[in-house]
Structures are given as C-alpha cells and as structure tokens.
N, C-alpha and C positions, 0 to 999 in steps of 0.2 A: 455410335461407338458411343458408352456412357461416360460419364465423367467420372474421376476416381475419388471414392466416398474415404473423405476424412473425420474419425471421429473425434468433437471436438469438443472439448470444457470450457461451459461461460457463466455468471452466474449472470440471472436475468435480473435486468434492467433495463430502463429504460431504453438507451442509446445502442443496447442490441437485440432489442425487443423485434425491429422489423426484417433482421437475420434467422430469428425464431419463427416467426411467423408469415415468412418467404418472402416477404414487401421486397428486401434485396436479399441478391444469393450473388455467392463470388463467382465469377468468368469461369468458367471451364472445369469448375471445381463442386462437388457436393459435402457442405457439410454436415454431418452427425453430430445437432447438438445435443451434450448431455449438462444437464443444469448440477454445476458445482455444491447451487446450497441446498441438493440432499444426496449427493456424492459422498459418503465421511472418506474423510481425509487425501481427497482429491490432488490437492498443491501434493499434499506428501507423497503420492501414490505417484505423480507426475517425476519430483526429484529422484527419487528413490530407486524410481525400476523403469524410466522415459515408458511410461504404459500407456499414455494418449498419442497420438499423431502432433494434435494444436491444441496448446491449452493456457487460460488466462491462469498466471502467474503474480503473485504477492513479489515488488519489487526488491524490497530487498532481497528473498528467496531466491530468486531470480541470479542475481549479482554474484554473493554467498556461490551457490550452485556453481556458476558456471569457472569461480577460483578453485572447486573441488572438482574441476572435471566434468562437468555435466554435457550432453551432446545433444542439447537444443541453442537454439539464436531466437534473440528478443526478436519482434517489428515492432517501431516506434509505434502501435498503436495503443496510446497509455487510458484504459476504459475507465479506469477507479481513480476520484482523486477525493480527499478529502483534509481538513484542515484539524490538526490533534493537540492544540490550545487546552481543547476539554475533556484532554484526557489525561491531563495530571490531577492527581487526587489527594488532598490532603486528610490528616485527622483534626480537628477541629481542636482538641486539648493539644497539639503537642507543641505547642507555643512558636512556628514556623511563622515569620513573619517577612523572612527573606529566601527567596529558595536554596540560597547558598550557606544556608544552616544546615542544607541535608548534606554538605560536605562534611564526612567521618561517621556517618550512617549510614544504616541500610535500609534501601528502599527495592519495594518490589515492583515488578517486571510481567504484565500477562501475560504467558506462557511463555515464548523463548527469548534470546536475546537479541535475535535477528528476524524479530517481528518488527515489521514496517513500521507499525505504528510506534513502538518504542523508541528505534530510530527515530524519526520526526520530532518526537517529543522531548527525547534525551537535548534535541540542537535544537532546541525552545530554550529547556533550561541554560543550555552552555551561548548560547546567542544573543538571548535576550537578558539574561541575567549577569552571566558569570559565571556561571557555576562548571567548577573544575569536574568533571564526568568522572576522572580517574582516582578521584578521592572520597567517591562513594562505593560500597556495596551493592552489586546488584542483586535481588532477590529472586529466581524465575520458578514459576513456577509449571515449566512444563519444558522438555526436551527441545529439539531443535529440528526441521522439516530435512538438513543436511546432514545428515547421518554421521559423519567425520569432521565435525565444525567441532574446532578448539576457540573455546571461548577467556577470554581475555584472564589474568587472574583474578580479577577485583570483581571473580561472578562468581554464587553460590546456587543452590537449588533449596526451594519450600520446604522443610520436614515435610514427611510423606504424612497425610490424614490433614494437614491445615489446609486454608481458601483462602489467598489473599483477600478478597474484601472480606472478611473476616475477621484477621491481625489487621490491615486498617480500621476497621469500626474498635474494635479492642484495645487499641493503641499497642501491639505491637511492634508493627512500624509506623512511621508518622507518615508516610508519602507512600503510592503507588501509581504507576504510570500502565498505560494500556485498556483501562477504562473510562467509558466516556459515563455521566450520571444518570444517562438512562441504563445504565446495565448496574446498578448500584439497586438491591433491595431496598422499598419504602424504611423498614423498620432498621437501617444500618444507619442511623439518625445522625450518627459524629463524624461521616463522612462527606466532605467538601470540595468543590473544586478549587484549582488555583483563579481558573478565571469562570466565573459564575456564569458568563454571555459567551459559552467558546466559539460558536462562530464568526458573535463578532468582534474577539478577542483575532480571528484568521483574518478575519475580513480587513482587517484595518493593518494586520501583517503582510497580506495580498495588495492594499494602496500604500504602503509603505517602501516596499521591496521587492513587491512583486511575487510574493510567499505563497505559493499555489500546492502541496505536495500531491507527487504521485503516489497511488497505494498499489497499482496492479496492473501489469499489460500482458502482450500477448507472445508468445514462445511457440516455435515449430522446431521439429525434430530434427535433428540435422540428416538424417536419411532420408526426410520428407522434400528436405530442401534440396540435394543433389538430387531429387528424382523427378522436380518439379519447378524447375527456376524459375517458371510462369507465378509462381505460390504467391510470394510475397507480394509483388506490384497489385494482383488480384484481390489478396485480401487487403491490403492496404488501401482500397481505391469500394471493396463494397464495407469494411467497415469505417469509413470516413460518411458515405454516402448513408450509412443507420444511423452513423451522432448526425449528420443533418437533417434525418427526419425527426427525428430525436426534439433537435435545441428548436423547429420549425415549429413544433408543436409547444413545446415550453413558451415559445414568445409569444402564442396566441392562444396559450390558458387553457392549453387543449386535453393536458395531462389531467386525466379522472386519478384522483384519488393523490393527491402530490405527498412523497414523504421527505426526511432535510433533507433528503441528499437531493431529490428536485429543489428541495426549498434554495438551497447553495447553490446550484447552477442556476438558478431566477438572479440571485442576487449577483454572479458574478455577471450575468447575460445584462443586468439593469447595469451596470457600470461600462456597456460596449463593448467589454470583452469575451470571446470563444469560450465557453463555460469547460469544454473538452478540447484542449489543444492538439491535436496528436502533429506527429512529425521530431524529427530533432531541430529542428531551425528552433520553434515557438519556446523550446523546452531545453535548449542546450545549458542556460548559464542554471537554473534548476539542478539539472540533475550533475555539473561539474561539480555546486557545493554540496549535494549528496554524496557524489563519490567523496569528497574530502571528510566529510563529517562520519564516512562509514571511513573511514581509514582510520580517524581521529579516535574514533568510541572504541578500536578492535573489532572491529565485523568484519573488514575486510581487513588482511595483512599487507599486502600489496596494490599499489594506486593504478588504476589501470585505464588506459584511454579510450573515453565514451563511444567512441567511433567503432573498436575492437567489440561493443559489448552487443553491436547490431546487426543485423543482415545487412551486407552493403548495398545491394541493391536497393533496397529502403534508404539511404542516409539523405536524401535530397527532398523526399517527401516530404509534402505537408497540406494536413487535411482536416 
C-alpha cells in the first residue's frame, strides 16, 4: 500500500533541503514539495482557499487567519527566523534623532499591517524606545493575506501609483518599516537604517533578553489532520532530523555559498545555542510576548492561549 501523497509548500533553504533532496522522509507519508519562491501568492492562496494540504506560512498570517476562522492548525516547526532591527529605515534629512519623534507622523509599512516583519519591527520601536504605536498613522503599500482582516483606525493605504521607498527617499515619509538595507536601490541615497548593523543589534537583543523572532511555521489543513492522526509527530520528527543535518553542516563549515541567514544561524550557534529550536517549550516565552504585541498593535482583536494555536499532539515535542 502506497503512502498518502501530500502537496506541501516550502521555501527552499538549508534546514529543509534534506527533505527536498530525499535524505530525510516523513514516516508513513510522501511530501510533494512545491517551492514557495516560485509560486505566486502561495501563502495567500493557502489562507484564502486552503489550497494545499500542508504549507509553510508566515507566523502573523497564521494567527490572524485562525482568528478569522481558518481551517488549518500549526505545528511548532519554526522554519524561519530573522532579526528585524535592520528593517527600520529613515530619511536622513527628516531630523529624527529619537524614534519617539515618529509619534504623530505617518510611517510606511511594506505590504500589509499583518506582515510578520512589521509586527516585530513595531515591537522594537515600542519595547526598546517607548514609542506609542497608537499615535502613529501606519501607511500600507498592499492589502492583507487574510481578506477579512479589519485594521485599526490608525491605518491607511498609500496613494495608488506611489511606492514606499520612493516616498521615503524623497521625504514624503520620514520612516518606513519592513524593508532591509539590501532591499534599497543604491540611488536612494537619502535612506538610512536606524541600526547601521541590524544583525549585531539583533544579536545584542538576543544576548540581553533572548529576543530571536520567528517568521514562519508549518500548518496542516484540519481535514488532513483528522484523516491522519500520526502525521503531526511524523512531520515534526522529519523536520527536526532535516534541521539537525543542516546545523551539523553549518557547525562543520560545509555550507556552500552561505547567505545572510546562514551567517545569522552560525552566529547563534557560536553562542552555544540552537539556531532553529523547534517545539513550544524553547519558544514559549517569545511567543507569549509576541501574542501580547499582536493584541496591543491591533493585529489580533482577542488574546488567544498559545497552546490553542497548535496541534495538541505536538505540544510537548522538542526538536
């Protein structure tokens, strides 16, 4: 009898490569891996039409989708992490010497209000600088993956035909969050980062308070979970094994053409920490703080118990 075949959306990167190339398999199941980077709007398609059986998904997209009745459930497989200190950009001529000066101003947000990078970047402004986020008008460049999401009153959309980076460079906006310096064309010489070394600022926050933001996790459609009760554990074990192979290669210096994410993982590894801890236990404090940020920012209307967001059979797993 053949294994069930599950179309699975993943973004190709080191910690999932062993699943893609066959070095690791999910016991009792076959994954038909669809590369998210080549699929237009894969996350939006998952949220709006539940198109795929299994999918990587942005963390904030997931929690908002659940609040609006999505019929899929997360596994605590946290595939993507990123520091977002580098995603706070200013116009060099705006006269901003303290981020609290943004109160009363319009600040651009790349894409929608519920983009995960935006949530983490706003939390940096609030937690590290004491910025009152409710006193800022947030200017979005796109709509939300979750179609029915109702943004707070202090949110508006960028005028059609305009582009956030241009608006920041020409001084129409004094600050934009969501872009990193490598996203900025060289000719936009008026754009500077709040933190000249965003990675080091993130690492400093990691050292000081364990700040290590999660960007993406895995979700499974509820009808698939109902039909295959052994799937969550099998997936968790396989993704953990795949991650371990990547971390071993990272530790041994065997990653070919390492990118900035590999460098971040290596810097965490150099501190004696797991660069990609899976499971709720090692991430509980971070995720509880994140949920509070979502509520205070108006991303979530209601607090939700962390355990209620994850498949019950995976709550005690650590990988």
